[in-house]
C-alpha positions in Angstrom: -8.0 -8.2 -28.6 -8.8 -11.1 -26.3 -10.2 -10.6 -22.8 -7.3 -9.6 -20.5 -6.1 -12.3 -18.0 -6.5 -11.6 -14.3 -3.2 -10.4 -12.8 -2.0 -12.0 -9.6 -1.4 -9.2 -7.0 1.8 -10.7 -5.6 3.2 -11.2 -9.1 2.4 -7.6 -10.0 4.2 -6.5 -6.8 7.3 -8.5 -7.7 7.4 -7.2 -11.3 6.7 -3.6 -10.2 9.4 -4.0 -7.6 12.0 -4.2 -10.3 11.4 -0.5 -10.9 13.7 1.3 -8.4 12.1 4.4 -6.8 13.2 7.1 -4.4 12.0 7.0 -0.8 10.1 10.0 0.5 8.0 11.1 3.4 4.8 12.9 2.5 3.8 15.3 5.2 0.9 17.7 5.8 -0.6 19.6 8.7 -4.2 19.8 9.9 -5.3 22.0 12.8 -1.6 22.5 13.7 -1.1 18.7 14.0 1.6 17.2 11.7 0.9 14.0 9.8 3.0 12.0 7.4 3.8 8.6 5.8 6.5 7.0 3.8 5.8 7.0 0.1 7.6 5.8 -3.1 4.8 6.5 -5.6 6.0 10.0 -6.3 6.9 11.7 -9.5 7.5 15.0 -11.3 4.6 15.8 -13.6 5.5 19.1 -15.2 8.2 21.8 -15.0 5.9 24.6 -16.4 3.8 24.8 -14.3 5.8 23.1 -11.6 3.7 20.0 -10.6 4.4 16.9 -8.5 2.2 13.9 -7.9 2.0 11.6 -4.9 -0.1 8.5 -4.8 -1.4 7.5 -1.3 -3.3 4.4 -0.3 -6.8 5.3 0.7 -6.2 3.2 3.8 -3.3 5.4 4.9 -4.1 7.7 7.9 -2.2 10.5 6.1 -4.5 10.2 3.0 -7.6 12.0 4.5 -5.3 14.7 6.0 -3.7 15.6 2.7 -7.2 15.6 1.2 -8.5 17.9 3.9 -5.5 20.3 4.1 -5.0 20.7 0.4 -1.2 20.9 0.8 1.7 18.6 1.3 5.4 18.4 1.3 7.5 15.7 -0.3 10.7 15.0 1.7 13.3 13.0 -0.2 15.2 10.8 2.3 19.0 10.6 2.3 20.9 7.3 2.0 22.1 7.5 5.6 21.4 5.8 8.9 19.0 8.7 9.8 17.2 8.4 6.4 16.6 4.7 7.1 15.4 5.4 10.6 13.0 8.1 9.4 11.7 5.7 6.8 11.0 3.1 9.5 9.2 5.6 11.6 6.9 6.9 8.8 6.3 3.4 7.3 4.7 2.4 10.5 1.5 3.2 12.3 1.3 5.6 15.2 0.3 9.2 16.1 3.7 10.3 17.5 5.8 10.0 14.3 7.1 13.6 14.7 8.1 13.3 18.4 11.7 12.5 17.7 12.1 13.5 14.1 13.5 17.0 13.5 11.2 19.1 11.4 10.1 22.7 10.8 7.0 24.2 9.2 7.5 25.0 5.6 6.0 27.8 3.6 2.7 25.9 3.4 2.8 24.9 7.0 3.5 21.3 6.0 6.4 19.8 8.0 9.8 19.8 6.3 12.1 17.1 7.7 15.4 18.5 8.9 17.4 15.5 7.6 15.6 15.5 4.2 18.0 15.5 1.2 15.4 17.6 -0.7 11.9 18.8 -0.3 9.1 20.1 -2.4 6.1 21.9 -0.9 2.9 21.7 -2.9 -0.6 23.0 -2.9 -3.1 20.4 -4.3 -4.4 21.2 -7.7 -6.4 18.0 -8.2 -6.9 14.5 -6.9 -8.1 11.4 -8.6 -9.1 8.1 -7.1 -7.2 5.3 -9.0 -7.8 1.8 -7.8 -6.9 1.6 -4.1 -4.9 4.8 -4.1 -5.6 8.5 -4.7 -3.2 10.5 -6.9 -2.7 14.0 -5.5 -1.2 16.5 -8.0 0.2 19.6 -6.4 1.6 22.9 -7.6 5.1 23.3 -6.2 5.4 26.5 -4.3 8.7 26.0 -2.5 11.8 23.8 -2.8 15.0 23.1 -1.0 17.9 20.7 -1.2 21.3 19.7 0.2 24.1 17.5 -1.1 24.0 13.7 -0.6 22.7 10.5 -2.1 19.0 9.5 -2.1 17.7 6.4 -0.4 16.0 4.1 -2.9 13.5 1.2 -2.7 14.0 -1.8 -5.0 12.7 -5.4 -4.8 10.8 -4.6 -1.5 13.9 -3.3 0.3 15.7 -0.1 1.0 18.9 0.1 -1.1 21.9 2.3 -1.6 22.1 4.0 -5.0 25.8 3.2 -5.4 28.6 1.5 -3.5 31.2 4.1 -4.5 31.6 7.4 -6.2 32.1 6.1 -9.8 30.1 8.0 -12.4 28.3 5.8 -14.9 
């Protein structure tokens, strides 16, 4: 096989953006202080044992906190005005992200967002540095959900999953 061509980062971002993902907020707690960031690099790894993976940029202020605490919650955001607002808060920088966002401590102590469509609390089983991100694989120890539609991310923008209730 020939030597691979260099891939342009902006082109990679555009092509990868064709893959629609859910929008989540990954949260943790360190010394009773909550931390969190918006994340769409989230996936189910295994049902038995129950494992989830989140990939966080090493430049994220939440990254070292998840690494230190060894626990995290994945909060699935709803397709609603509050879900979009929450995403905006956690996609930004700042220490007071939780000041106006309803939340409660989950089983692990990691914050669970009151408006989350679903949540999965995890205890870190392993982490691997991959490029400019770290993949945290966590054993799911608690879950919860409520009815609604998830907020999705596609082509660099927040999107609605469907415009009506038609089943495909």
